[in-house]
VEXTIMAR-750545 format. One record per atom (N, C-alpha, C): residue number from 1; residue in three letters; atom name; y, z negated, x. Coordinates in nm, 2 decimals, decimal comma, padded with zeros to 4 digits. Example, Ala and Ser with C-alpha at 12.3 -4.5 7.8 and 13.67 -1.06 7.14 Angstrom:
2
num:residuo:atomo:Y:Z:X
1:Ala:N:-00,57:-00,78:01,32
1:Ala:CA:-00,45:-00,78:01,23
1:Ala:C:-00,33:-00,78:01,32
2:Ser:N:-00,22:-00,71:01,28
2:Ser:CA:-00,11:-00,71:01,37
2:Ser:C:00,00:-00,79:01,29
//
This chain:
220
num:residuo:atomo:Y:Z:X
1:Met:N:01,16:-02,80:11,34
1:Met:CA:01,05:-02,80:11,25
1:Met:C:01,02:-02,94:11,19
2:Ile:N:01,01:-02,94:11,06
2:Ile:CA:00,99:-03,07:11,00
2:Ile:C:00,83:-03,08:10,98
3:Asp:N:00,77:-03,15:11,08
3:Asp:CA:00,62:-03,15:11,08
3:Asp:C:00,57:-03,29:11,11
4:Gly:N:00,66:-03,40:11,10
4:Gly:CA:00,62:-03,53:11,12
4:Gly:C:00,61:-03,57:11,27
5:Val:N:00,66:-03,49:11,36
5:Val:CA:00,66:-03,51:11,50
5:Val:C:00,80:-03,52:11,55
6:Leu:N:00,84:-03,62:11,63
6:Leu:CA:00,97:-03,63:11,68
6:Leu:C:01,01:-03,51:11,76
7:Asp:N:01,13:-03,45:11,73
7:Asp:CA:01,17:-03,34:11,81
7:Asp:C:01,19:-03,37:11,96
8:Pro:N:01,16:-03,28:12,05
8:Pro:CA:01,16:-03,31:12,19
8:Pro:C:01,30:-03,35:12,24
9:Gly:N:01,31:-03,44:12,34
9:Gly:CA:01,43:-03,48:12,40
9:Gly:C:01,51:-03,59:12,33
10:Leu:N:01,45:-03,64:12,21
10:Leu:CA:01,52:-03,75:12,14
10:Leu:C:01,46:-03,88:12,17
11:Arg:N:01,54:-03,99:12,17
11:Arg:CA:01,49:-04,12:12,20
11:Arg:C:01,48:-04,20:12,07
12:Met:N:01,39:-04,29:12,07
12:Met:CA:01,37:-04,38:11,95
12:Met:C:01,43:-04,52:11,99
13:Arg:N:01,49:-04,58:11,89
13:Arg:CA:01,54:-04,72:11,91
13:Arg:C:01,49:-04,81:11,80
14:Thr:N:01,49:-04,93:11,83
14:Thr:CA:01,44:-05,03:11,73
14:Thr:C:01,55:-05,06:11,63
15:Leu:N:01,51:-05,05:11,50
15:Leu:CA:01,61:-05,09:11,40
15:Leu:C:01,60:-05,24:11,38
16:Val:N:01,71:-05,30:11,39
16:Val:CA:01,72:-05,45:11,38
16:Val:C:01,75:-05,47:11,23
17:Pro:N:01,65:-05,52:11,15
17:Pro:CA:01,67:-05,53:11,01
17:Pro:C:01,77:-05,64:10,97
18:Ile:N:01,86:-05,61:10,87
18:Ile:CA:01,95:-05,71:10,82
18:Ile:C:01,95:-05,70:10,67
19:Gly:N:02,01:-05,80:10,61
19:Gly:CA:02,04:-05,79:10,46
19:Gly:C:01,91:-05,79:10,38
20:Trp:N:01,81:-05,86:10,42
20:Trp:CA:01,68:-05,86:10,34
20:Trp:C:01,71:-05,91:10,20
21:Gln:N:01,66:-05,83:10,11
21:Gln:CA:01,68:-05,86:09,96
21:Gln:C:01,54:-05,85:09,90
22:Ser:N:01,51:-05,93:09,80
22:Ser:CA:01,39:-05,93:09,73
22:Ser:C:01,41:-05,94:09,58
23:Asn:N:01,31:-05,88:09,51
23:Asn:CA:01,31:-05,90:09,36
23:Asn:C:01,26:-06,04:09,32
24:Glu:N:01,20:-06,11:09,42
24:Glu:CA:01,14:-06,24:09,39
24:Glu:C:01,24:-06,35:09,43
25:Gln:N:01,25:-06,45:09,35
25:Gln:CA:01,33:-06,57:09,39
25:Gln:C:01,25:-06,70:09,37
26:Pro:N:01,26:-06,79:09,46
26:Pro:CA:01,35:-06,79:09,58
26:Pro:C:01,31:-06,68:09,68
27:Leu:N:01,40:-06,64:09,76
27:Leu:CA:01,38:-06,53:09,85
27:Leu:C:01,26:-06,55:09,94
28:Pro:N:01,16:-06,47:09,94
28:Pro:CA:01,04:-06,49:10,02
28:Pro:C:01,07:-06,44:10,16
29:Pro:N:00,99:-06,48:10,26
29:Pro:CA:01,01:-06,43:10,40
29:Pro:C:01,00:-06,28:10,40
30:Met:N:01,08:-06,23:10,49
30:Met:CA:01,08:-06,08:10,51
30:Met:C:00,95:-06,04:10,59
31:Pro:N:00,88:-05,95:10,53
31:Pro:CA:00,76:-05,90:10,61
31:Pro:C:00,79:-05,85:10,74
32:Asp:N:00,70:-05,86:10,84
32:Asp:CA:00,72:-05,81:10,97
32:Asp:C:00,68:-05,67:10,98
33:Val:N:00,77:-05,58:10,96
33:Val:CA:00,75:-05,43:10,95
33:Val:C:00,84:-05,37:11,06
34:Pro:N:00,80:-05,35:11,18
34:Pro:CA:00,88:-05,29:11,28
34:Pro:C:00,91:-05,14:11,25
35:Val:N:01,04:-05,10:11,28
35:Val:CA:01,08:-04,97:11,25
35:Val:C:01,15:-04,92:11,38
36:Gln:N:01,11:-04,80:11,42
36:Gln:CA:01,18:-04,72:11,53
36:Gln:C:01,25:-04,61:11,46
37:Val:N:01,37:-04,57:11,51
37:Val:CA:01,45:-04,47:11,45
37:Val:C:01,52:-04,38:11,55
38:Ser:N:01,53:-04,25:11,52
38:Ser:CA:01,61:-04,16:11,60
38:Ser:C:01,70:-04,08:11,50
39:Ile:N:01,83:-04,07:11,53
39:Ile:CA:01,92:-03,99:11,45
39:Ile:C:01,99:-03,89:11,55
40:Ala:N:02,00:-03,77:11,50
40:Ala:CA:02,06:-03,66:11,59
40:Ala:C:02,13:-03,56:11,49
41:Tyr:N:02,20:-03,47:11,55
41:Tyr:CA:02,26:-03,36:11,47
41:Tyr:C:02,25:-03,23:11,53
42:Arg:N:02,25:-03,13:11,45
42:Arg:CA:02,27:-02,99:11,49
42:Arg:C:02,40:-02,95:11,42
43:Pro:N:02,45:-02,83:11,46
43:Pro:CA:02,58:-02,79:11,40
43:Pro:C:02,58:-02,78:11,25
44:Asn:N:02,46:-02,77:11,19
44:Asn:CA:02,45:-02,75:11,05
44:Asn:C:02,39:-02,87:10,97
45:Gly:N:02,38:-02,99:11,04
45:Gly:CA:02,32:-03,10:10,96
45:Gly:C:02,27:-03,21:11,05
46:Leu:N:02,22:-03,32:10,98
46:Leu:CA:02,18:-03,44:11,05
46:Leu:C:02,03:-03,45:11,04
47:Tyr:N:01,97:-03,50:11,15
47:Tyr:CA:01,83:-03,51:11,17
47:Tyr:C:01,79:-03,66:11,18
48:Phe:N:01,69:-03,70:11,10
48:Phe:CA:01,64:-03,84:11,10
48:Phe:C:01,49:-03,84:11,13
49:Phe:N:01,45:-03,94:11,22
49:Phe:CA:01,31:-03,97:11,24
49:Phe:C:01,29:-04,12:11,24
50:Leu:N:01,20:-04,17:11,15
50:Leu:CA:01,17:-04,31:11,15
50:Leu:C:01,02:-04,33:11,16
51:Asp:N:00,98:-04,42:11,24
51:Asp:CA:00,84:-04,46:11,26
51:Asp:C:00,83:-04,60:11,21
52:Ile:N:00,75:-04,62:11,10
52:Ile:CA:00,73:-04,75:11,03
52:Ile:C:00,59:-04,81:11,05
53:Ser:N:00,58:-04,93:11,11
53:Ser:CA:00,45:-04,99:11,13
53:Ser:C:00,42:-05,08:11,01
54:Asp:N:00,35:-05,02:10,91
54:Asp:CA:00,32:-05,09:10,79
54:Asp:C:00,19:-05,04:10,74
55:Pro:N:00,08:-05,12:10,77
55:Pro:CA:-00,05:-05,08:10,73
55:Pro:C:-00,08:-05,10:10,58
56:Asn:N:00,00:-05,18:10,51
56:Asn:CA:-00,02:-05,21:10,37
56:Asn:C:00,09:-05,14:10,29
57:Arg:N:00,05:-05,02:10,24
57:Arg:CA:00,15:-04,94:10,17
57:Arg:C:00,11:-04,91:10,03
58:Phe:N:00,21:-04,94:09,94
58:Phe:CA:00,19:-04,91:09,80
58:Phe:C:00,31:-04,84:09,74
59:Pro:N:00,32:-04,71:09,77
59:Pro:CA:00,44:-04,63:09,72
59:Pro:C:00,44:-04,63:09,57
60:Ala:N:00,56:-04,60:09,52
60:Ala:CA:00,58:-04,59:09,37
60:Ala:C:00,49:-04,48:09,31
61:Leu:N:00,44:-04,51:09,19
61:Leu:CA:00,36:-04,41:09,12
61:Leu:C:00,46:-04,30:09,08
62:Met:N:00,40:-04,18:09,06
62:Met:CA:00,48:-04,06:09,04
62:Met:C:00,56:-04,08:08,91
63:Gln:N:00,52:-04,16:08,81
63:Gln:CA:00,60:-04,18:08,69
63:Gln:C:00,71:-04,27:08,71
64:Glu:N:00,72:-04,34:08,83
64:Glu:CA:00,83:-04,43:08,86
64:Glu:C:00,92:-04,36:08,97
65:Val:N:01,04:-04,41:08,98
65:Val:CA:01,13:-04,36:09,08
65:Val:C:01,08:-04,41:09,22
66:Ala:N:01,13:-04,34:09,33
66:Ala:CA:01,07:-04,37:09,46
66:Ala:C:01,09:-04,51:09,51
67:Tyr:N:01,21:-04,57:09,47
67:Tyr:CA:01,24:-04,70:09,53
67:Tyr:C:01,15:-04,81:09,47
68:Cys:N:01,07:-04,78:09,37
68:Cys:CA:00,98:-04,88:09,31
68:Cys:C:00,86:-04,92:09,39
69:Gly:N:00,85:-04,87:09,52
69:Gly:CA:00,74:-04,91:09,61
69:Gly:C:00,79:-04,88:09,75
70:Asp:N:00,69:-04,87:09,84
70:Asp:CA:00,72:-04,84:09,98
70:Asp:C:00,79:-04,71:09,99
71:Ser:N:00,91:-04,71:10,06
71:Ser:CA:00,99:-04,59:10,07
71:Ser:C:01,09:-04,61:10,18
72:Val:N:01,16:-04,49:10,21
72:Val:CA:01,26:-04,49:10,31
72:Val:C:01,39:-04,43:10,24
73:Glu:N:01,50:-04,50:10,27
73:Glu:CA:01,63:-04,45:10,21
73:Glu:C:01,73:-04,41:10,32
74:Leu:N:01,79:-04,29:10,30
74:Leu:CA:01,89:-04,24:10,39
74:Leu:C:02,02:-04,23:10,31
75:Tyr:N:02,13:-04,28:10,37
75:Tyr:CA:02,26:-04,27:10,31
75:Tyr:C:02,35:-04,19:10,40
76:Ile:N:02,42:-04,09:10,34
76:Ile:CA:02,50:-04,00:10,42
76:Ile:C:02,63:-03,97:10,36
77:Asp:N:02,74:-03,99:10,43
77:Asp:CA:02,87:-03,93:10,39
77:Asp:C:02,91:-03,82:10,49
78:His:N:02,94:-03,70:10,45
78:His:CA:02,94:-03,59:10,54
78:His:C:03,05:-03,59:10,64
79:Asp:N:03,16:-03,66:10,61
79:Asp:CA:03,27:-03,66:10,71
79:Asp:C:03,32:-03,80:10,75
80:Gly:N:03,25:-03,90:10,70
80:Gly:CA:03,29:-04,04:10,74
80:Gly:C:03,42:-04,09:10,69
81:Val:N:03,47:-04,02:10,58
81:Val:CA:03,60:-04,06:10,52
81:Val:C:03,57:-04,11:10,38
82:Leu:N:03,60:-04,23:10,35
82:Leu:CA:03,58:-04,29:10,22
82:Leu:C:03,70:-04,28:10,13
83:Asp:N:03,70:-04,17:10,05
83:Asp:CA:03,82:-04,15:09,97
83:Asp:C:03,84:-04,24:09,86
84:Val:N:03,73:-04,29:09,80
84:Val:CA:03,73:-04,38:09,68
84:Val:C:03,65:-04,51:09,70
85:Ala:N:03,65:-04,56:09,83
85:Ala:CA:03,58:-04,68:09,86
85:Ala:C:03,62:-04,79:09,76
86:Pro:N:03,53:-04,88:09,72
86:Pro:CA:03,39:-04,89:09,77
86:Pro:C:03,29:-04,80:09,70
87:Asp:N:03,34:-04,71:09,61
87:Asp:CA:03,25:-04,61:09,55
87:Asp:C:03,22:-04,50:09,65
88:Tyr:N:03,12:-04,42:09,62
88:Tyr:CA:03,09:-04,30:09,70
88:Tyr:C:03,17:-04,19:09,66
89:Asp:N:03,21:-04,10:09,76
89:Asp:CA:03,29:-03,98:09,72
89:Asp:C:03,20:-03,90:09,63
90:Pro:N:03,26:-03,84:09,53
90:Pro:CA:03,17:-03,76:09,43
90:Pro:C:03,12:-03,63:09,49
91:Ile:N:03,17:-03,59:09,60
91:Ile:CA:03,12:-03,47:09,67
91:Ile:C:03,10:-03,50:09,82
92:Gly:N:02,98:-03,47:09,87
92:Gly:CA:02,96:-03,49:10,02
92:Gly:C:02,91:-03,63:10,06
93:Ala:N:02,86:-03,71:09,96
93:Ala:CA:02,80:-03,84:09,99
93:Ala:C:02,68:-03,86:09,90
94:Leu:N:02,57:-03,88:09,96
94:Leu:CA:02,44:-03,89:09,88
94:Leu:C:02,35:-03,99:09,94
95:Gln:N:02,25:-04,03:09,86
95:Gln:CA:02,14:-04,12:09,90
95:Gln:C:02,01:-04,04:09,88
96:Phe:N:01,92:-04,04:09,98
96:Phe:CA:01,79:-03,97:09,97
96:Phe:C:01,69:-04,08:09,99
97:Ile:N:01,59:-04,08:09,89
97:Ile:CA:01,48:-04,18:09,90
97:Ile:C:01,35:-04,10:09,89
98:Gly:N:01,27:-04,13:10,00
98:Gly:CA:01,14:-04,06:10,01
98:Gly:C:01,02:-04,16:10,00
99:Arg:N:00,92:-04,13:09,92
99:Arg:CA:00,80:-04,22:09,90
99:Arg:C:00,72:-04,22:10,03
100:Ala:N:00,66:-04,34:10,06
100:Ala:CA:00,57:-04,35:10,17
100:Ala:C:00,44:-04,27:10,13
101:Pro:N:00,36:-04,23:10,23
101:Pro:CA:00,23:-04,17:10,20
101:Pro:C:00,14:-04,26:10,12
102:Val:N:00,06:-04,19:10,03
102:Val:CA:-00,02:-04,27:09,94
102:Val:C:-00,16:-04,30:10,00
103:Asp:N:-00,20:-04,23:10,11
103:Asp:CA:-00,33:-04,26:10,18
103:Asp:C:-00,31:-04,25:10,33
104:Glu:N:-00,42:-04,25:10,40
104:Glu:CA:-00,42:-04,25:10,55
104:Glu:C:-00,42:-04,11:10,61
105:Thr:N:-00,43:-04,00:10,52
105:Thr:CA:-00,45:-03,87:10,58
105:Thr:C:-00,35:-03,76:10,53
106:Thr:N:-00,28:-03,79:10,41
106:Thr:CA:-00,21:-03,68:10,35
106:Thr:C:-00,06:-03,70:10,36
107:Pro:N:00,01:-03,60:10,43
107:Pro:CA:00,16:-03,60:10,43
107:Pro:C:00,21:-03,58:10,29
108:Arg:N:00,33:-03,62:10,27
108:Arg:CA:00,39:-03,59:10,13
108:Arg:C:00,54:-03,57:10,15
109:Ser:N:00,60:-03,50:10,05
109:Ser:CA:00,74:-03,48:10,04
109:Ser:C:00,78:-03,50:09,90
110:Asp:N:00,79:-03,63:09,86
110:Asp:CA:00,82:-03,66:09,72
110:Asp:C:00,93:-03,77:09,72
111:Gly:N:01,04:-03,74:09,65
111:Gly:CA:01,15:-03,84:09,64
111:Gly:C:01,25:-03,80:09,55
112:Glu:N:01,37:-03,87:09,56
112:Glu:CA:01,48:-03,84:09,47
112:Glu:C:01,61:-03,84:09,55
113:Val:N:01,71:-03,78:09,50
113:Val:CA:01,85:-03,78:09,55
113:Val:C:01,94:-03,85:09,45
114:Tyr:N:02,02:-03,94:09,50
114:Tyr:CA:02,11:-04,01:09,42
114:Tyr:C:02,26:-04,00:09,47
115:Leu:N:02,35:-04,00:09,37
115:Leu:CA:02,49:-04,03:09,40
115:Leu:C:02,50:-04,17:09,36
116:Pro:N:02,48:-04,26:09,46
116:Pro:CA:02,46:-04,40:09,42
116:Pro:C:02,55:-04,45:09,31
117:Thr:N:02,50:-04,50:09,20
117:Thr:CA:02,35:-04,52:09,18
117:Thr:C:02,30:-04,43:09,07
118:Thr:N:02,34:-04,31:09,06
118:Thr:CA:02,30:-04,21:08,96
118:Thr:C:02,20:-04,11:09,02
119:Leu:N:02,08:-04,11:08,95
119:Leu:CA:01,98:-04,01:08,99
119:Leu:C:02,03:-03,87:08,96
120:Leu:N:02,02:-03,78:09,06
120:Leu:CA:02,07:-03,64:09,05
120:Leu:C:01,95:-03,55:09,03
121:His:N:01,85:-03,55:09,12
121:His:CA:01,74:-03,46:09,11
121:His:C:01,63:-03,50:09,21
122:Ala:N:01,52:-03,43:09,21
122:Ala:CA:01,41:-03,45:09,30
122:Ala:C:01,45:-03,41:09,44
123:Trp:N:01,39:-03,48:09,54
123:Trp:CA:01,40:-03,45:09,68
123:Trp:C:01,26:-03,41:09,73
124:Gln:N:01,23:-03,28:09,76
124:Gln:CA:01,10:-03,23:09,79
124:Gln:C:01,10:-03,13:09,90
125:Thr:N:01,22:-03,11:09,96
125:Thr:CA:01,23:-03,01:10,07
125:Thr:C:01,31:-03,07:10,19
126:Gly:N:01,28:-03,03:10,31
126:Gly:CA:01,36:-03,07:10,42
126:Gly:C:01,31:-03,21:10,48
127:Phe:N:01,20:-03,26:10,43
127:Phe:CA:01,15:-03,39:10,49
127:Phe:C:01,00:-03,40:10,46
128:Val:N:00,94:-03,49:10,54
128:Val:CA:00,80:-03,51:10,52
128:Val:C:00,77:-03,66:10,57
129:Ala:N:00,69:-03,73:10,49
129:Ala:CA:00,64:-03,86:10,52
129:Ala:C:00,49:-03,84:10,56
130:Thr:N:00,46:-03,88:10,69
130:Thr:CA:00,33:-03,85:10,74
130:Thr:C:00,26:-03,98:10,78
131:Pro:N:00,13:-04,00:10,73
131:Pro:CA:00,06:-04,12:10,77
131:Pro:C:00,02:-04,12:10,92
132:Arg:N:00,01:-04,24:10,98
132:Arg:CA:-00,05:-04,25:11,11
132:Arg:C:-00,13:-04,38:11,11
133:Pro:N:-00,22:-04,41:11,20
133:Pro:CA:-00,29:-04,54:11,20
133:Pro:C:-00,19:-04,65:11,21
134:Gly:N:-00,20:-04,74:11,11
134:Gly:CA:-00,11:-04,86:11,10
134:Gly:C:00,03:-04,84:11,05
135:Gly:N:00,05:-04,72:11,00
135:Gly:CA:00,19:-04,70:10,95
135:Gly:C:00,21:-04,55:10,91
136:Tyr:N:00,34:-04,51:10,91
136:Tyr:CA:00,37:-04,37:10,88
136:Tyr:C:00,51:-04,34:10,94
137:Thr:N:00,54:-04,21:10,94
137:Thr:CA:00,67:-04,16:10,99
137:Thr:C:00,74:-04,09:10,88
138:Leu:N:00,87:-04,08:10,88
138:Leu:CA:00,95:-03,99:10,80
138:Leu:C:01,04:-03,91:10,88
139:Glu:N:01,03:-03,78:10,87
139:Glu:CA:01,12:-03,69:10,94
139:Glu:C:01,20:-03,61:10,84
140:Ala:N:01,33:-03,59:10,86
140:Ala:CA:01,41:-03,52:10,76
140:Ala:C:01,53:-03,45:10,84
141:Phe:N:01,56:-03,34:10,78
141:Phe:CA:01,68:-03,27:10,82
141:Phe:C:01,77:-03,24:10,70
142:Ile:N:01,89:-03,30:10,70
142:Ile:CA:01,98:-03,29:10,58
142:Ile:C:02,09:-03,19:10,62
143:Asp:N:02,09:-03,08:10,54
143:Asp:CA:02,20:-02,97:10,57
143:Asp:C:02,29:-02,97:10,45
144:Ala:N:02,38:-02,86:10,46
144:Ala:CA:02,48:-02,85:10,35
144:Ala:C:02,42:-02,83:10,21
145:Thr:N:02,31:-02,76:10,21
145:Thr:CA:02,25:-02,74:10,08
145:Thr:C:02,20:-02,87:10,02
146:Ala:N:02,13:-02,95:10,10
146:Ala:CA:02,08:-03,08:10,06
146:Ala:C:02,20:-03,17:10,01
147:Met:N:02,31:-03,16:10,08
147:Met:CA:02,43:-03,24:10,05
147:Met:C:02,51:-03,19:09,93
148:Gly:N:02,48:-03,07:09,88
148:Gly:CA:02,55:-03,01:09,77
148:Gly:C:02,69:-02,96:09,81
149:Leu:N:02,69:-02,91:09,94
149:Leu:CA:02,82:-02,86:10,00
149:Leu:C:02,80:-02,71:10,02
150:Gly:N:02,92:-02,64:10,01
150:Gly:CA:02,91:-02,50:10,04
150:Gly:C:02,89:-02,47:10,19
151:Ser:N:02,94:-02,56:10,27
151:Ser:CA:02,92:-02,55:10,41
151:Ser:C:02,94:-02,69:10,48
152:Trp:N:02,88:-02,70:10,60
152:Trp:CA:02,89:-02,83:10,67
152:Trp:C:02,88:-02,80:10,81
153:Ser:N:02,98:-02,82:10,89
153:Ser:CA:02,98:-02,80:11,03
153:Ser:C:03,00:-02,93:11,11
154:Leu:N:02,91:-02,95:11,20
154:Leu:CA:02,92:-03,07:11,28
154:Leu:C:02,93:-03,04:11,43
155:Ala:N:03,01:-03,11:11,50
155:Ala:CA:03,03:-03,09:11,64
155:Ala:C:03,07:-03,22:11,71
156:Ser:N:03,07:-03,22:11,84
156:Ser:CA:03,11:-03,34:11,91
156:Ser:C:03,25:-03,38:11,87
157:Gly:N:03,27:-03,51:11,84
157:Gly:CA:03,39:-03,56:11,79
157:Gly:C:03,40:-03,57:11,64
158:Ser:N:03,31:-03,50:11,57
158:Ser:CA:03,31:-03,52:11,42
158:Ser:C:03,26:-03,66:11,39
159:His:N:03,29:-03,70:11,27
159:His:CA:03,25:-03,83:11,22
159:His:C:03,16:-03,81:11,10
160:Val:N:03,06:-03,90:11,08
160:Val:CA:02,98:-03,90:10,96
160:Val:C:02,96:-04,05:10,92
161:Gly:N:02,92:-04,07:10,80
161:Gly:CA:02,88:-04,20:10,75
161:Gly:C:02,73:-04,20:10,73
162:Ile:N:02,66:-04,30:10,79
162:Ile:CA:02,52:-04,31:10,77
162:Ile:C:02,47:-04,46:10,75
163:Asp:N:02,36:-04,47:10,68
163:Asp:CA:02,29:-04,60:10,67
163:Asp:C:02,15:-04,57:10,64
164:Leu:N:02,06:-04,67:10,67
164:Leu:CA:01,92:-04,66:10,64
164:Leu:C:01,87:-04,78:10,57
165:Ala:N:01,77:-04,77:10,49
165:Ala:CA:01,70:-04,88:10,43
165:Ala:C:01,55:-04,86:10,42
166:Leu:N:01,48:-04,96:10,43
166:Leu:CA:01,33:-04,95:10,42
166:Leu:C:01,29:-05,04:10,30
167:Gly:N:01,23:-04,97:10,20
167:Gly:CA:01,18:-05,04:10,08
167:Gly:C:01,03:-05,08:10,11
168:Leu:N:01,00:-05,21:10,08
168:Leu:CA:00,87:-05,26:10,10
168:Leu:C:00,80:-05,31:09,98
169:Ser:N:00,67:-05,28:09,97
169:Ser:CA:00,59:-05,33:09,85
169:Ser:C:00,54:-05,47:09,88
170:Thr:N:00,48:-05,53:09,77
170:Thr:CA:00,40:-05,65:09,79
170:Thr:C:00,28:-05,62:09,88
171:Ala:N:00,23:-05,71:09,95
171:Ala:CA:00,13:-05,69:10,05
171:Ala:C:00,00:-05,64:09,99
172:Asp:N:-00,03:-05,68:09,87
172:Asp:CA:-00,15:-05,65:09,80
172:Asp:C:-00,14:-05,55:09,69
173:Gly:N:-00,02:-05,50:09,67
173:Gly:CA:00,01:-05,40:09,57
173:Gly:C:00,03:-05,46:09,43
174:Ser:N:00,04:-05,59:09,42
174:Ser:CA:00,06:-05,66:09,29
174:Ser:C:00,19:-05,62:09,23
175:Leu:N:00,20:-05,61:09,10
175:Leu:CA:00,32:-05,56:09,03
175:Leu:C:00,43:-05,67:09,03
176:Val:N:00,55:-05,62:09,05
176:Val:CA:00,67:-05,70:09,03
176:Val:C:00,76:-05,61:08,94
177:Pro:N:00,74:-05,62:08,81
177:Pro:CA:00,81:-05,52:08,72
177:Pro:C:00,96:-05,54:08,72
178:Leu:N:01,02:-05,42:08,72
178:Leu:CA:01,17:-05,41:08,71
178:Leu:C:01,20:-05,34:08,58
179:Val:N:01,32:-05,36:08,53
179:Val:CA:01,36:-05,29:08,41
179:Val:C:01,34:-05,14:08,42
180:Glu:N:01,39:-05,08:08,54
180:Glu:CA:01,38:-04,94:08,55
180:Glu:C:01,25:-04,89:08,60
181:Cys:N:01,15:-04,97:08,64
181:Cys:CA:01,02:-04,93:08,67
181:Cys:C:00,92:-05,04:08,64
182:Pro:N:00,86:-05,03:08,52
182:Pro:CA:00,77:-05,14:08,48
182:Pro:C:00,64:-05,16:08,57
183:Gln:N:00,60:-05,05:08,64
183:Gln:CA:00,49:-05,06:08,73
183:Gln:C:00,53:-05,08:08,87
184:Ser:N:00,64:-05,14:08,90
184:Ser:CA:00,69:-05,15:09,04
184:Ser:C:00,60:-05,24:09,12
185:Thr:N:00,58:-05,20:09,25
185:Thr:CA:00,52:-05,29:09,35
185:Thr:C:00,63:-05,33:09,45
186:Arg:N:00,75:-05,31:09,42
186:Arg:CA:00,86:-05,33:09,52
186:Arg:C:00,88:-05,48:09,54
187:Leu:N:00,87:-05,52:09,67
187:Leu:CA:00,90:-05,66:09,70
187:Leu:C:01,05:-05,67:09,74
188:Gly:N:01,10:-05,58:09,82
188:Gly:CA:01,24:-05,59:09,86
188:Gly:C:01,27:-05,48:09,96
189:Gln:N:01,39:-05,50:10,03
189:Gln:CA:01,43:-05,40:10,13
189:Gln:C:01,52:-05,46:10,23
190:Phe:N:01,52:-05,40:10,35
190:Phe:CA:01,62:-05,43:10,45
190:Phe:C:01,69:-05,31:10,50
191:Phe:N:01,80:-05,33:10,58
191:Phe:CA:01,89:-05,22:10,61
191:Phe:C:01,93:-05,21:10,75
192:Leu:N:01,98:-05,10:10,79
192:Leu:CA:02,05:-05,08:10,92
192:Leu:C:02,18:-05,16:10,92
193:Gln:N:02,26:-05,15:10,81
193:Gln:CA:02,38:-05,22:10,81
193:Gln:C:02,42:-05,25:10,66
194:Val:N:02,49:-05,36:10,64
194:Val:CA:02,55:-05,40:10,51
194:Val:C:02,69:-05,44:10,54
195:Asp:N:02,77:-05,44:10,43
195:Asp:CA:02,91:-05,49:10,44
195:Asp:C:02,91:-05,64:10,42
196:Glu:N:02,92:-05,71:10,54
196:Glu:CA:02,91:-05,86:10,53
196:Glu:C:03,02:-05,93:10,46
197:Ser:N:03,13:-05,86:10,43
197:Ser:CA:03,24:-05,91:10,35
197:Ser:C:03,20:-05,92:10,20
198:Met:N:03,09:-05,86:10,16
198:Met:CA:03,05:-05,86:10,02
198:Met:C:02,91:-05,93:10,00
199:Leu:N:02,88:-06,02:10,09
199:Leu:CA:02,74:-06,08:10,08
199:Leu:C:02,73:-06,17:09,95
200:Gln:N:02,84:-06,21:09,89
200:Gln:CA:02,83:-06,30:09,78
200:Gln:C:02,84:-06,23:09,65
201:Val:N:02,84:-06,10:09,65
201:Val:CA:02,85:-06,03:09,52
201:Val:C:02,72:-05,96:09,50
202:Tyr:N:02,70:-05,91:09,37
202:Tyr:CA:02,57:-05,84:09,34
202:Tyr:C:02,55:-05,72:09,44
203:Gly:N:02,43:-05,71:09,49
203:Gly:CA:02,39:-05,61:09,59
203:Gly:C:02,42:-05,66:09,73
204:Arg:N:02,49:-05,77:09,75
204:Arg:CA:02,50:-05,83:09,88
204:Arg:C:02,55:-05,73:09,99
205:Gly:N:02,64:-05,65:09,95
205:Gly:CA:02,70:-05,55:10,05
205:Gly:C:02,61:-05,44:10,09
206:Ala:N:02,50:-05,42:10,02
206:Ala:CA:02,41:-05,31:10,05
206:Ala:C:02,46:-05,17:10,02
207:Pro:N:02,42:-05,07:10,10
207:Pro:CA:02,47:-04,94:10,08
207:Pro:C:02,44:-04,87:09,94
208:Tyr:N:02,34:-04,92:09,87
208:Tyr:CA:02,32:-04,87:09,74
208:Tyr:C:02,43:-04,91:09,64
209:Lys:N:02,51:-05,01:09,68
209:Lys:CA:02,62:-05,06:09,59
209:Lys:C:02,76:-05,02:09,64
210:Thr:N:02,77:-05,01:09,77
210:Thr:CA:02,90:-04,99:09,83
210:Thr:C:02,90:-04,89:09,95
211:Ser:N:02,99:-04,80:09,95
211:Ser:CA:03,00:-04,70:10,06
211:Ser:C:03,05:-04,77:10,19
212:Thr:N:03,12:-04,89:10,18
212:Thr:CA:03,17:-04,95:10,29
212:Thr:C:03,06:-05,02:10,38
213:Ala:N:02,94:-05,01:10,33
213:Ala:CA:02,82:-05,06:10,41
213:Ala:C:02,79:-04,96:10,52
214:Leu:N:02,83:-04,84:10,51
214:Leu:CA:02,78:-04,74:10,61
214:Leu:C:02,84:-04,76:10,75
215:Cys:N:02,77:-04,70:10,85
215:Cys:CA:02,82:-04,69:10,98
215:Cys:C:02,90:-04,56:10,99
216:Phe:N:02,99:-04,55:11,08
216:Phe:CA:03,07:-04,43:11,09
216:Phe:C:03,08:-04,38:11,24
217:Pro:N:02,97:-04,33:11,29
217:Pro:CA:02,97:-04,29:11,43
217:Pro:C:03,05:-04,16:11,45
218:Ala:N:03,10:-04,15:11,57
218:Ala:CA:03,15:-04,02:11,62
218:Ala:C:03,04:-03,95:11,69
219:Leu:N:03,02:-03,82:11,66
219:Leu:CA:02,91:-03,74:11,72
219:Leu:C:02,94:-03,71:11,86
220:Gln:N:02,84:-03,71:11,95
220:Gln:CA:02,86:-03,68:12,09
220:Gln:C:02,79:-03,55:12,13
//
């Protein structure tokens, strides 16, 4: 059930943020926004639960894309095989971006799906961002339909590619206009993993630029 509550029996772990990037230069200090995360699987898809301690949230306006404000990004490759690295496979590899809640009481399911870096369509099912005192959670289940696959079977020993990113707004909601979103409040973002061999190129090895940034765990 996607209800903003962690499924029973799962453990949360602290996300150690790396690869902090910002729209502002020189690079400002990374805000202290603790994130707890749980990732699991069922035979038909991947489950994500993130708990974000961020009392100052300014998600993107509806006329802007989701990454233009506070948001969560999920990156998935369905089989953990990079056929066209550093690009993303044209089938079975996607980025999901969900907006943070706009207030302290209202859950929301608004976002977009990308084949990095091309916008494909809206993301409005299979996830919910739920406010809580001092922050919010994002719970999502990504199945074959969400991935654009005819079928997707996961079992112990299977591999997938995954990565996470947290987009953060300016603390007071002040605008930091970007070409693609003139009303952006986006300050920057950090990640679960980046490709450290690409830190000197545009995107600094982030998963929105290269599929080689992903983790490739074997399911247990």
